[in-house]
Kinemage of the C-alpha trace (Angstrom):
@kinemage 1
@onewidth
@group {chain A} dominant
@subgroup {mainchain}
@vectorlist {calphas} color= white
{ca unk a 1} P -21.873 3.792 -7.857
{ca unk a 2} L -20.339 6.731 -5.373
{ca unk a 3} L -22.809 9.147 -6.663
{ca unk a 4} L -25.597 6.397 -6.364
{ca unk a 5} L -25.021 5.307 -2.307
{ca unk a 6} L -24.249 9.035 -1.441
{ca unk a 7} L -27.092 10.290 -2.504
{ca unk a 8} L -29.572 7.249 -1.886
{ca unk a 9} L -32.071 7.719 0.832
{ca unk a 10} L -30.817 4.542 2.711
{ca unk a 11} L -28.945 1.233 1.585
{ca unk a 12} L -29.825 -2.051 2.418
{ca unk a 13} L -27.092 -4.241 2.759
{ca unk a 14} L -28.547 -8.088 1.956
{ca unk a 15} L -26.057 -10.311 4.079
{ca unk a 16} L -27.797 -13.747 3.070
{ca unk a 17} L -30.173 -16.134 4.762
{ca unk a 18} L -29.630 -18.128 8.279
{ca unk a 19} L -28.183 -21.643 7.972
{ca unk a 20} L -31.636 -24.086 8.394
{ca unk a 21} L -29.520 -26.602 9.899
{ca unk a 22} L -28.491 -24.526 12.826
{ca unk a 23} L -31.846 -24.153 14.518
{ca unk a 24} L -31.581 -20.399 13.970
{ca unk a 25} L -33.225 -20.562 10.537
{ca unk a 26} L -36.761 -19.402 9.518
{ca unk a 27} L -38.548 -18.571 6.972
{ca unk a 28} L -40.826 -15.402 8.250
{ca unk a 29} L -43.022 -13.588 5.757
{ca unk a 30} L -40.539 -10.879 4.936
{ca unk a 31} L -38.204 -13.574 3.928
{ca unk a 32} L -40.854 -15.254 1.410
{ca unk a 33} L -41.521 -11.867 -0.138
{ca unk a 34} L -37.935 -11.368 -0.842
{ca unk a 35} L -37.090 -14.515 -2.296
{ca unk a 36} L -40.352 -14.599 -4.112
{ca unk a 37} L -39.325 -11.046 -5.595
{ca unk a 38} L -35.829 -12.251 -6.036
{ca unk a 39} L -36.831 -15.579 -8.146
{ca unk a 40} L -39.026 -13.808 -10.110
{ca unk a 41} L -36.310 -11.187 -11.405
{ca unk a 42} L -37.921 -8.481 -9.663
{ca unk a 43} L -35.307 -7.850 -7.273
{ca unk a 44} L -35.949 -4.054 -8.203
{ca unk a 45} L -39.136 -3.948 -6.114
{ca unk a 46} L -37.636 -4.802 -2.937
{ca unk a 47} L -36.130 -1.590 -1.739
{ca unk a 48} L -39.674 -0.372 -2.736
{ca unk a 49} L -41.204 -2.799 -0.828
{ca unk a 50} L -39.267 -1.831 2.582
{ca unk a 51} L -40.649 1.558 2.112
{ca unk a 52} L -44.247 0.461 1.873
{ca unk a 53} L -44.371 -1.689 5.011
{ca unk a 54} L -44.363 -0.269 8.582
{ca unk a 55} L -40.432 -1.986 8.898
{ca unk a 56} L -39.438 0.435 5.977
{ca unk a 57} L -41.208 3.391 6.951
{ca unk a 58} L -39.618 2.931 10.320
{ca unk a 59} L -36.298 1.803 9.022
{ca unk a 60} L -34.002 4.815 8.548
{ca unk a 61} L -35.537 6.414 11.932
{ca unk a 62} L -33.415 4.441 14.282
{ca unk a 63} L -30.662 3.744 11.866
{ca unk a 64} L -29.781 7.391 11.244
{ca unk a 65} L -29.674 8.597 15.070
{ca unk a 66} L -26.514 9.398 16.409
{ca unk a 67} L -24.385 6.363 17.748
{ca unk a 68} L -23.585 7.411 21.567
{ca unk a 69} L -20.240 7.256 22.301
{ca unk a 70} L -20.520 4.621 24.845
{ca unk a 71} L -22.413 1.994 22.342
{ca unk a 72} L -19.334 0.322 21.385
{ca unk a 73} L -18.780 -0.749 24.964
{ca unk a 74} L -22.236 -0.666 26.588
{ca unk a 75} L -25.102 -1.987 24.733
{ca unk a 76} L -28.373 -0.530 23.966
{ca unk a 77} L -30.407 -3.620 24.217
{ca unk a 78} L -29.745 -6.478 26.866
{ca unk a 79} L -26.196 -8.612 26.615
{ca unk a 80} L -28.350 -11.873 26.636
{ca unk a 81} L -30.321 -11.148 23.459
{ca unk a 82} L -27.086 -9.681 21.836
{ca unk a 83} L -25.468 -12.738 22.537
{ca unk a 84} L -28.491 -14.909 21.256
{ca unk a 85} L -28.167 -13.069 18.005
{ca unk a 86} L -24.183 -13.245 17.872
{ca unk a 87} L -24.177 -17.309 18.869
{ca unk a 88} L -24.783 -19.710 16.238
{ca unk a 89} L -24.234 -18.904 12.740
{ca unk a 90} L -25.143 -15.339 12.727
{ca unk a 91} L -22.868 -13.121 13.324
{ca unk a 92} L -19.536 -15.201 12.490
{ca unk a 93} L -21.054 -16.380 9.568
{ca unk a 94} L -22.168 -12.707 8.701
{ca unk a 95} L -18.719 -10.951 9.929
{ca unk a 96} L -16.223 -13.513 8.568
{ca unk a 97} L -17.512 -14.034 5.023
{ca unk a 98} L -14.961 -13.485 2.260
{ca unk a 99} L -17.985 -11.323 0.625
{ca unk a 100} L -16.579 -8.366 2.632
{ca unk a 101} L -13.277 -8.819 1.156
{ca unk a 102} L -14.441 -7.503 -2.147
{ca unk a 103} L -13.268 -3.887 -2.706
{ca unk a 104} L -16.751 -2.738 -4.379
{ca unk a 105} L -18.628 -3.340 -1.072
{ca unk a 106} L -16.555 -1.379 0.980
{ca unk a 107} L -18.222 1.767 -1.001
{ca unk a 108} L -21.401 0.089 0.136
{ca unk a 109} L -20.687 0.416 3.910
{ca unk a 110} L -18.962 3.185 3.709
{ca unk a 111} L -20.507 6.008 1.786
{ca unk a 112} L -24.529 6.042 2.461
{ca unk a 113} L -25.694 8.429 4.565
{ca unk a 114} L -28.332 5.459 6.290
{ca unk a 115} L -27.243 1.884 6.274
{ca unk a 116} L -28.662 -0.947 7.811
{ca unk a 117} L -28.709 -5.169 7.292
{ca unk a 118} L -30.906 -7.526 6.201
{ca unk a 119} L -30.425 -11.285 7.382
{ca unk a 120} L -33.091 -13.464 6.240
{ca unk a 121} L -36.051 -12.420 7.488
{ca unk a 122} L -34.531 -9.703 10.172
{ca unk a 123} L -33.138 -5.898 9.739
{ca unk a 124} L -30.252 -4.632 11.552
{ca unk a 125} L -29.642 -1.023 12.034
{ca unk a 126} L -25.789 0.057 12.054
{ca unk a 127} L -25.880 0.423 15.455
{ca unk a 128} L -27.251 -2.864 16.732
{ca unk a 129} L -24.441 -4.558 14.259
{ca unk a 130} L -22.156 -2.896 15.924
{ca unk a 131} L -23.553 -3.718 19.312
{ca unk a 132} L -23.710 -7.362 18.189
{ca unk a 133} L -19.953 -7.660 16.750
{ca unk a 134} L -19.273 -6.768 20.620
{ca unk a 135} L -21.182 -9.240 21.944
{ca unk a 136} L -19.862 -11.423 19.592
{ca unk a 137} L -16.024 -10.850 21.343
{ca unk a 138} L -17.419 -11.964 24.781
{ca unk a 139} L -19.347 -15.279 23.693
{ca unk a 140} L -17.097 -17.842 25.585
{ca unk a 141} L -14.947 -20.271 23.532
{ca unk a 142} L -15.624 -18.648 20.069
{ca unk a 143} L -12.561 -18.886 17.934
{ca unk a 144} L -11.716 -16.658 15.121
{ca unk a 145} L -8.662 -18.447 12.797
{ca unk a 146} L -6.221 -16.355 11.385
{ca unk a 147} L -7.354 -16.181 7.938
{ca unk a 148} L -10.499 -14.571 9.320
{ca unk a 149} L -8.261 -12.045 11.234
{ca unk a 150} L -6.451 -11.479 7.645
{ca unk a 151} L -9.738 -10.725 5.489
{ca unk a 152} L -11.764 -7.953 5.079
{ca unk a 153} L -14.414 -8.161 7.460
{ca unk a 154} L -17.903 -6.763 8.568
{ca unk a 155} L -15.886 -5.043 11.606
{ca unk a 156} L -13.000 -3.592 9.645
{ca unk a 157} L -16.053 -2.197 6.898
{ca unk a 158} L -17.760 -0.376 9.762
{ca unk a 159} L -14.371 0.823 11.306
{ca unk a 160} L -13.562 2.312 8.165
{ca unk a 161} L -16.892 3.875 7.579
{ca unk a 162} L -16.478 6.026 10.740
{ca unk a 163} L -13.756 7.209 9.381
{ca unk a 164} L -15.224 8.385 5.960
{ca unk a 165} L -15.301 12.156 6.867
{ca unk a 166} L -11.432 12.224 8.083
{ca unk a 167} L -7.776 11.773 6.292
{ca unk a 168} L -8.220 8.206 6.580
{ca unk a 169} L -10.215 8.541 3.131
{ca unk a 170} L -7.351 9.906 1.336
{ca unk a 171} L -6.484 7.865 -2.079
{ca unk a 172} L -2.996 6.940 -0.656
{ca unk a 173} L -4.231 5.684 2.506
{ca unk a 174} L -7.009 3.972 0.881
{ca unk a 175} L -5.061 2.193 -1.754
{ca unk a 176} L -2.481 0.941 1.004
{ca unk a 177} L -5.799 -0.570 3.100
{ca unk a 178} L -7.529 -1.840 0.785
{ca unk a 179} L -4.502 -2.906 -1.905
{ca unk a 180} L -5.596 -6.799 -1.311
{ca unk a 181} L -9.340 -6.321 -1.716
{ca unk a 182} L -11.061 -9.017 -4.045
{ca unk a 183} L -11.883 -7.435 -7.558
{ca unk a 184} L -12.129 -8.641 -10.851
{ca unk a 185} L -10.505 -5.733 -12.615
{ca unk a 186} L -7.216 -5.145 -11.202
{ca unk a 187} L -7.413 -1.574 -12.191
{ca unk a 188} L -10.200 -1.227 -9.522
{ca unk a 189} L -7.781 -1.168 -6.882
{ca unk a 190} L -7.292 2.466 -8.029
{ca unk a 191} L -10.543 3.308 -9.841
{ca unk a 192} L -12.922 1.646 -7.462
{ca unk a 193} L -11.456 4.041 -4.696
{ca unk a 194} L -11.287 7.279 -6.057
{ca unk a 195} L -15.446 7.325 -5.217
{ca unk a 196} L -14.177 7.046 -1.514
{ca unk a 197} L -10.917 9.793 -1.743
{ca unk a 198} L -11.694 13.128 -0.192
{ca unk a 199} L -8.805 14.381 -1.987
{ca unk a 200} L -9.240 13.944 -5.397
{ca unk a 201} L -11.662 13.736 -8.416
{ca unk a 202} L -12.043 11.512 -11.183
{ca unk a 203} L -12.397 12.415 -14.766
{ca unk a 204} L -14.094 10.170 -17.473
{ca unk a 205} L -11.604 9.180 -20.952
{ca unk a 206} L -12.178 11.307 -23.345
{ca unk a 207} L -13.231 14.012 -21.216
{ca unk a 208} L -11.555 17.573 -21.605
{ca unk a 209} L -9.435 18.384 -19.118
{ca unk a 210} L -7.880 21.048 -17.246
{ca unk a 211} L -4.733 22.000 -18.374
{ca unk a 212} L -2.509 21.482 -14.929
{ca unk a 213} L 1.525 22.305 -14.240
{ca unk a 214} L 1.896 19.366 -11.614
{ca unk a 215} L 4.642 21.311 -10.455
{ca unk a 216} L 2.558 23.986 -9.096
{ca unk a 217} L 1.239 21.988 -6.599
{ca unk a 218} L 4.392 22.048 -4.423
{ca unk a 219} L 4.545 23.688 -1.162
{ca unk a 220} L 1.421 25.573 -0.372
{ca unk a 221} L -0.516 25.008 -3.761
{ca unk a 222} L -1.267 21.449 -2.623
{ca unk a 223} L -4.602 20.296 -2.410
{ca unk a 224} L -7.203 18.025 -4.823
{ca unk a 225} L -6.335 16.660 -7.788
{ca unk a 226} L -7.559 14.787 -10.499
{ca unk a 227} L -7.209 10.992 -11.705
{ca unk a 228} L -7.975 9.609 -15.441
{ca unk a 229} L -10.866 6.517 -15.512
{ca unk a 230} L -10.042 4.573 -18.113
{ca unk a 231} L -9.985 0.766 -18.400
{ca unk a 232} L -8.116 0.581 -21.487
{ca unk a 233} L -5.163 2.436 -20.232
{ca unk a 234} L -2.206 -0.146 -18.884
{ca unk a 235} L -0.638 -0.694 -15.352
{ca unk a 236} L 2.574 1.196 -15.621
{ca unk a 237} L 0.681 4.440 -16.713
{ca unk a 238} L -1.621 4.405 -14.112
{ca unk a 239} L 1.171 3.689 -11.267
{ca unk a 240} L 3.034 6.458 -12.800
{ca unk a 241} L -0.115 8.843 -12.431
{ca unk a 242} L -1.069 7.697 -9.044
{ca unk a 243} L 2.393 7.973 -7.487
{ca unk a 244} L 2.358 11.694 -9.405
{ca unk a 245} L -0.847 12.746 -7.722
{ca unk a 246} L 0.475 11.452 -4.796
{ca unk a 247} L 4.068 13.502 -4.633
{ca unk a 248} L 3.231 16.518 -6.450
{ca unk a 249} L -0.539 17.220 -5.506
{ca unk a 250} L -1.246 15.460 -2.148
{ca unk a 251} L -0.382 17.085 1.028
{ca unk a 252} L 1.795 15.743 3.685
{ca unk a 253} L 0.401 13.229 6.172
{ca unk a 254} L 3.496 12.490 8.550
{ca unk a 255} L 4.704 15.228 10.981
{ca unk a 256} L 8.137 15.960 9.717
{ca unk a 257} L 7.918 19.445 10.267
{ca unk a 258} L 5.745 22.528 9.946
{ca unk a 259} L 8.203 24.546 7.175
{ca unk a 260} L 7.244 24.396 3.667
{ca unk a 261} L 10.441 22.499 2.909
{ca unk a 262} L 10.018 19.920 5.532
{ca unk a 263} L 6.136 19.428 4.376
{ca unk a 264} L 8.081 18.735 0.990
{ca unk a 265} L 10.555 16.541 2.529
{ca unk a 266} L 7.504 14.099 3.789
{ca unk a 267} L 6.620 13.635 0.433
{ca unk a 268} L 10.138 12.934 -0.749
{ca unk a 269} L 10.103 10.265 2.763
{ca unk a 270} L 7.286 8.636 1.725
{ca unk a 271} L 7.405 8.324 -2.356
{ca unk a 272} L 9.473 4.745 -2.774
{ca unk a 273} L 6.795 3.069 -0.016
{ca unk a 274} L 4.050 4.340 -1.725
{ca unk a 275} L 5.349 3.705 -5.201
{ca unk a 276} L 5.614 -0.335 -4.059
{ca unk a 277} L 2.213 -0.178 -2.342
{ca unk a 278} L 0.733 0.503 -5.659
{ca unk a 279} L 2.904 -2.153 -7.590
{ca unk a 280} L 1.877 -4.607 -5.071
{ca unk a 281} L -1.653 -3.875 -5.360
{ca unk a 282} L -1.592 -4.446 -8.920
{ca unk a 283} L 0.480 -7.709 -8.311
{ca unk a 284} L 3.228 -7.179 -10.551
{ca unk a 285} L 1.620 -6.008 -13.424
{ca unk a 286} L 3.364 -2.422 -13.574
{ca unk a 287} L 6.561 -4.242 -13.162
{ca unk a 288} L 5.509 -6.573 -16.203
{ca unk a 289} L 4.361 -4.150 -18.309
{ca unk a 290} L 8.012 -2.094 -17.429
{ca unk a 291} L 9.751 -5.332 -18.175
{ca unk a 292} L 7.837 -5.508 -21.741
{ca unk a 293} L 8.539 -1.890 -22.368
{ca unk a 294} L 12.513 -2.299 -21.808
{ca unk a 295} L 12.648 -5.811 -23.713
{ca unk a 296} L 10.729 -5.093 -26.851
{ca unk a 297} L 10.399 -1.394 -26.728
{ca unk a 298} L 7.293 0.807 -26.312
{ca unk a 299} L 3.444 0.175 -27.966
{ca unk a 300} L 2.206 2.967 -29.489
{ca unk a 301} L -0.237 3.434 -26.810
{ca unk a 302} L 2.732 2.965 -24.167
{ca unk a 303} L 2.986 6.758 -22.058
{ca unk a 304} L 0.418 7.891 -24.498
{ca unk a 305} L -0.780 10.035 -21.543
{ca unk a 306} L 2.666 11.202 -20.842
{ca unk a 307} L 3.232 12.450 -24.073
{ca unk a 308} L 0.130 13.893 -25.888
{ca unk a 309} L -1.237 17.213 -25.997
{ca unk a 310} L -4.849 15.910 -25.142
{ca unk a 311} L -3.778 14.195 -21.883
{ca unk a 312} L -2.195 17.448 -20.012
{ca unk a 313} L -2.733 15.476 -16.642
{ca unk a 314} L -0.009 13.143 -16.607
{ca unk a 315} L 3.708 14.526 -15.985
{ca unk a 316} L 6.371 13.852 -18.874
{ca unk a 317} L 7.858 10.514 -19.335
{ca unk a 318} L 11.062 12.155 -17.910
{ca unk a 319} L 9.933 14.139 -14.644
{ca unk a 320} L 11.783 13.578 -11.723
{ca unk a 321} L 11.375 12.319 -8.263
{ca unk a 322} L 13.249 13.627 -5.763
{ca unk a 323} L 13.513 10.807 -2.692
{ca unk a 324} L 14.699 11.101 0.362
{ca unk a 325} L 16.213 8.282 2.396
{ca unk a 326} L 19.229 7.785 4.742
{ca unk a 327} L 22.640 5.923 5.002
{ca unk a 328} L 22.226 2.557 6.016
{ca unk a 329} L 25.887 1.956 6.053
{ca unk a 330} L 28.633 1.333 4.115
{ca unk a 331} L 30.065 -1.788 2.224
{ca unk a 332} L 32.890 -3.509 4.426
{ca unk a 333} L 33.139 -7.016 3.065
{ca unk a 334} L 31.833 -8.177 0.026
{ca unk a 335} L 31.208 -12.414 0.069
{ca unk a 336} L 29.794 -15.109 -2.360
{ca unk a 337} L 27.581 -15.437 -4.811
{ca unk a 338} L 23.784 -15.881 -3.888
{ca unk a 339} L 23.931 -19.289 -5.445
{ca unk a 340} L 27.367 -20.269 -3.933
{ca unk a 341} L 25.757 -19.113 -0.506
{ca unk a 342} L 22.600 -21.259 -1.017
{ca unk a 343} L 24.181 -24.288 -2.041
{ca unk a 344} L 27.918 -24.413 -0.361
{ca unk a 345} L 28.361 -25.370 3.220
{ca unk a 346} L 31.642 -23.968 2.846
{ca unk a 347} L 30.944 -20.890 1.088
{ca unk a 348} L 28.060 -20.352 3.899
{ca unk a 349} L 31.192 -21.197 6.732
{ca unk a 350} L 33.397 -18.390 5.073
{ca unk a 351} L 30.607 -15.963 4.696
{ca unk a 352} L 30.130 -16.064 8.491
{ca unk a 353} L 33.442 -16.457 9.393
{ca unk a 354} L 34.178 -12.956 7.881
{ca unk a 355} L 32.278 -10.527 10.409
{ca unk a 356} L 34.743 -11.202 13.132
{ca unk a 357} L 37.137 -8.779 10.906
{ca unk a 358} L 34.793 -6.022 11.500
{ca unk a 359} L 32.836 -6.803 14.471
{ca unk a 360} L 34.282 -7.698 17.870
{ca unk a 361} L 32.020 -7.193 20.773
{ca unk a 362} L 29.920 -10.024 21.630
{ca unk a 363} L 26.914 -8.907 21.610
{ca unk a 364} L 27.296 -7.105 18.410
{ca unk a 365} L 28.095 -10.735 16.818
{ca unk a 366} L 25.028 -11.906 18.451
{ca unk a 367} L 22.749 -9.194 16.741
{ca unk a 368} L 24.346 -10.048 13.625
{ca unk a 369} L 23.897 -13.964 13.787
{ca unk a 370} L 20.289 -13.251 15.031
{ca unk a 371} L 19.685 -11.090 11.641
{ca unk a 372} L 21.492 -13.707 9.432
{ca unk a 373} L 19.269 -16.437 10.281
{ca unk a 374} L 15.829 -14.509 9.780
{ca unk a 375} L 17.412 -13.168 6.475
{ca unk a 376} L 18.830 -16.842 5.435
{ca unk a 377} L 15.872 -18.064 5.921
{ca unk a 378} L 14.112 -15.907 3.738
{ca unk a 379} L 16.347 -15.311 0.485
{ca unk a 380} L 16.497 -19.616 0.269
{ca unk a 381} L 12.994 -19.372 -1.112
{ca unk a 382} L 13.696 -16.233 -3.685
{ca unk a 383} L 12.526 -16.861 -6.990
{ca unk a 384} L 14.257 -15.886 -10.379
{ca unk a 385} L 12.119 -12.467 -10.311
{ca unk a 386} L 13.163 -11.899 -6.817
{ca unk a 387} L 17.157 -12.302 -7.684
{ca unk a 388} L 16.420 -10.362 -10.638
{ca unk a 389} L 15.390 -7.420 -9.349
{ca unk a 390} L 19.028 -7.154 -7.280
{ca unk a 391} L 20.329 -5.592 -10.216
{ca unk a 392} L 22.657 -2.706 -11.473
{ca unk a 393} L 20.740 -0.051 -13.017
{ca unk a 394} L 22.258 2.030 -15.374
{ca unk a 395} L 20.843 5.296 -15.726
{ca unk a 396} L 22.780 8.693 -16.381
{ca unk a 397} L 20.009 11.057 -14.648
{ca unk a 398} L 19.982 9.176 -11.165
{ca unk a 399} L 21.495 11.282 -8.633
{ca unk a 400} L 21.910 11.331 -4.885
{ca unk a 401} L 23.797 14.142 -2.576
{ca unk a 402} L 23.918 14.829 1.330
{ca unk a 403} L 21.080 17.132 2.727
{ca unk a 404} L 23.318 20.329 2.841
{ca unk a 405} L 21.333 21.635 0.262
{ca unk a 406} L 17.740 20.431 -0.967
{ca unk a 407} L 18.501 21.664 -4.410
{ca unk a 408} L 20.202 18.889 -6.957
{ca unk a 409} L 23.802 18.925 -7.985
{ca unk a 410} L 24.956 20.193 -11.529
{ca unk a 411} L 24.844 17.534 -13.887
{ca unk a 412} L 27.516 15.145 -14.477
{ca unk a 413} L 28.967 12.810 -16.723
{ca unk a 414} L 28.525 9.720 -15.495
{ca unk a 415} L 31.830 7.382 -14.368
{ca unk a 416} L 30.451 4.668 -13.923
{ca unk a 417} L 30.761 1.765 -16.607
{ca unk a 418} L 27.512 -0.121 -17.877
{ca unk a 419} L 26.999 -3.659 -15.791
{ca unk a 420} L 25.159 -6.747 -17.037
{ca unk a 421} L 21.762 -6.666 -15.499
{ca unk a 422} L 21.473 -10.084 -15.242
{ca unk a 423} L 24.421 -10.659 -13.337
{ca unk a 424} L 24.280 -12.731 -10.377
{ca unk a 425} L 23.614 -10.885 -7.000
{ca unk a 426} L 26.679 -11.160 -3.973
{ca unk a 427} L 26.188 -11.277 -0.052
{ca unk a 428} L 27.424 -7.926 1.321
{ca unk a 429} L 27.961 -7.043 4.457
{ca unk a 430} L 27.947 -3.358 5.961
{ca unk a 431} L 28.743 -0.995 8.687
{ca unk a 432} L 26.199 -0.462 11.483
{ca unk a 433} L 24.684 -4.151 10.858
{ca unk a 434} L 23.440 -4.159 7.384
{ca unk a 435} L 23.989 -6.556 5.507
{ca unk a 436} L 22.716 -8.531 2.585
{ca unk a 437} L 22.486 -8.947 -1.497
{ca unk a 438} L 23.963 -6.089 -3.557
{ca unk a 439} L 24.669 -6.549 -7.400
{ca unk a 440} L 27.467 -7.910 -8.813
{ca unk a 441} L 30.678 -4.967 -9.247
{ca unk a 442} L 29.471 -3.516 -5.964
{ca unk a 443} L 32.987 -2.264 -4.162
{ca unk a 444} L 34.414 -1.885 -0.918
{ca unk a 445} L 33.120 1.208 0.423
{ca unk a 446} L 29.746 1.703 -1.982
{ca unk a 447} L 27.216 3.461 0.783
{ca unk a 448} L 23.948 1.670 0.994
{ca unk a 449} L 21.067 3.914 1.091
{ca unk a 450} L 17.162 2.808 2.757
{ca unk a 451} L 13.989 3.993 2.324
{ca unk a 452} L 11.355 4.883 4.859
{ca unk a 453} L 8.918 1.950 6.365
{ca unk a 454} L 9.986 -0.608 3.600
{ca unk a 455} L 12.807 -2.768 2.927
{ca unk a 456} L 13.526 -0.912 -0.632
{ca unk a 457} L 17.214 -0.196 -0.944
{ca unk a 458} L 20.089 1.319 -3.244
{ca unk a 459} L 24.022 1.008 -3.641
{ca unk a 460} L 25.292 4.401 -4.318
{ca unk a 461} L 29.078 5.516 -5.465
{ca unk a 462} L 30.917 8.677 -4.430
{ca unk a 463} L 31.001 10.428 -7.598
{ca unk a 464} L 34.695 11.760 -9.020
{ca unk a 465} L 35.391 15.498 -9.019
{ca unk a 466} L 35.479 18.261 -6.328
{ca unk a 467} L 32.189 19.166 -5.619
{ca unk a 468} L 30.898 21.138 -2.073
{ca unk a 469} L 29.001 17.844 -0.873
{ca unk a 470} L 29.277 14.764 -1.305
{ca unk a 471} L 27.179 13.603 -4.847
{ca unk a 472} L 26.918 9.989 -5.319
{ca unk a 473} L 26.042 8.049 -8.626
{ca unk a 474} L 23.584 5.328 -8.290
{ca unk a 475} L 25.079 1.952 -8.791
{ca unk a 476} L 21.683 -0.365 -8.308
{ca unk a 477} L 19.018 -1.731 -6.012
{ca unk a 478} L 19.768 -3.877 -3.207
{ca unk a 479} L 18.256 -6.380 -0.949
{ca unk a 480} L 18.709 -5.687 2.883
{ca unk a 481} L 17.913 -7.445 6.014
{ca unk a 482} L 16.117 -6.014 8.616
{ca unk a 483} L 17.282 -5.402 11.777
{ca unk a 484} L 14.951 -6.778 14.802
{ca unk a 485} L 13.000 -3.913 16.220
{ca unk a 486} L 13.263 -1.932 13.066
{ca unk a 487} L 9.377 -1.255 12.648
{ca unk a 488} L 7.399 -0.772 15.711
{ca unk a 489} L 3.646 -1.069 15.459
{ca unk a 490} L 4.244 -0.708 12.237
{ca unk a 491} L 6.107 2.524 11.718
{ca unk a 492} L 9.709 3.061 10.979
{ca unk a 493} L 10.785 4.705 13.561
{ca unk a 494} L 14.849 4.332 13.294
{ca unk a 495} L 14.254 5.397 9.767
{ca unk a 496} L 12.701 7.963 10.900
{ca unk a 497} L 15.095 9.045 13.091
{ca unk a 498} L 17.382 8.644 10.958
{ca unk a 499} L 16.025 10.631 7.766
{ca unk a 500} L 16.429 13.714 10.156
{ca unk a 501} L 20.026 13.259 11.160
{ca unk a 502} L 23.131 13.735 8.944
{ca unk a 503} L 22.613 10.222 7.494
{ca unk a 504} L 19.878 11.478 5.078
{ca unk a 505} L 20.883 11.409 1.619
{ca unk a 506} L 18.407 13.066 -1.400
{ca unk a 507} L 18.092 10.676 -4.190
{ca unk a 508} L 17.017 11.848 -7.512
{ca unk a 509} L 15.098 9.152 -9.760
{ca unk a 510} L 12.883 9.164 -12.699
{ca unk a 511} L 10.028 6.748 -13.078
{ca unk a 512} L 11.638 4.446 -14.654
{ca unk a 513} L 14.583 3.824 -12.061
{ca unk a 514} L 11.733 4.399 -9.430
{ca unk a 515} L 9.690 1.427 -10.437
{ca unk a 516} L 12.637 -1.135 -10.579
{ca unk a 517} L 13.625 0.031 -6.817
{ca unk a 518} L 10.325 -0.163 -5.197
{ca unk a 519} L 8.565 -3.468 -7.135
{ca unk a 520} L 8.169 -6.456 -4.787
{ca unk a 521} L 9.510 -4.561 -1.463
{ca unk a 522} L 8.433 -5.729 1.549
{ca unk a 523} L 5.938 -3.289 3.434
């Protein structure tokens, strides 16, 4: 579809017909002609009909011209006329229609060189559409409800079209931007965006692929990459490939420094959040597949791409990710279990009373109370799935270390005992206003490490031994409260500053552990 849209002489986006009851609807000759072709099963002739008549001949002459930079502020057409067009059922019905929340419509709007819109018997250029949207916002008394604001409206799609040549069309940004777009096949939340992405190419299934060493993407070798389009593949495999592409091949996005190591750190900083973004786009299918494998063992097709010599694009199953997070606090008090906290008034009272032992200033306790109110309201509604994510992770390969050296420490024999992964989580209080839920067995002094721009967190415990710098073992996944003001305008500047400080830690994870940590996180 991307190939077709990009090479079309022009694309006419059909927006439906006016509501005849509104007084604005009418059937002119053009609309009657279109309706006749449609009902007769001859819709393939509609484009030719536009090309044959005067309207079609002139259509893209005014569509293809440059849009003046002031067009969004000063309409090319008289404002009364624009308001008339934008009033009634025209623009509201077009702009806010849930049709625009569909994923495959994104290509229709963003990719063509020439784009126009047909509504009933009227033809609107892209420039006129933009001006009518501006005029619609100026109509007194027009009300747009929150559901419409949350939907991918025509206005939002046109904004994406303006960015089609920029870095906003990188695959990882497209997935995050459109991760909730509607589609019948959920794999399209990745596959349906590859045609829009300007930094990745697609390979059809059963196609001979070049031999690629993923690790060669590190440093200056970063750039374009390849993704296999195969609808028979499992969600876990697709998730792993997309995250691998982002981590090993895609160029850095944020400004974390200009040196090669600083650029690599940008990928390490973003990887946990992005792993959660893709899981969110697949609506739990990755977690479901991973859980099935953990309980039943891998099926013959599971991870085939990771081990088969016919699929060199995919990294080995035990490929490690080096994420970068920051120490959010050290556990100073362990409180009641989740069920006791939710179900017992006395346990809740004891929990709140325990804060005075560790925080003394009035404004500190005020901040904790504010955090507790929001967090307790959130966790009271946790499902069994939410609670199951707060768990021990028995993984011998996971390690964390301070940032004195980006190289991982030597292999260590795991000293932590294995725990029951189904144990009930407990409330904990940490230093630096860190609080939340931790897996049972958490100990005083354990570190809570958070990751950038999301609420993903892990519990770490200092390993036994004499090492040149602190090395920690992974205890499990934690659930943490977010202090008010942690993120401003969608950006986690608190984490960004902490990651640049002595609080930063590298955490080495395999993909199985990364999936457990990033499932269901708040983005």
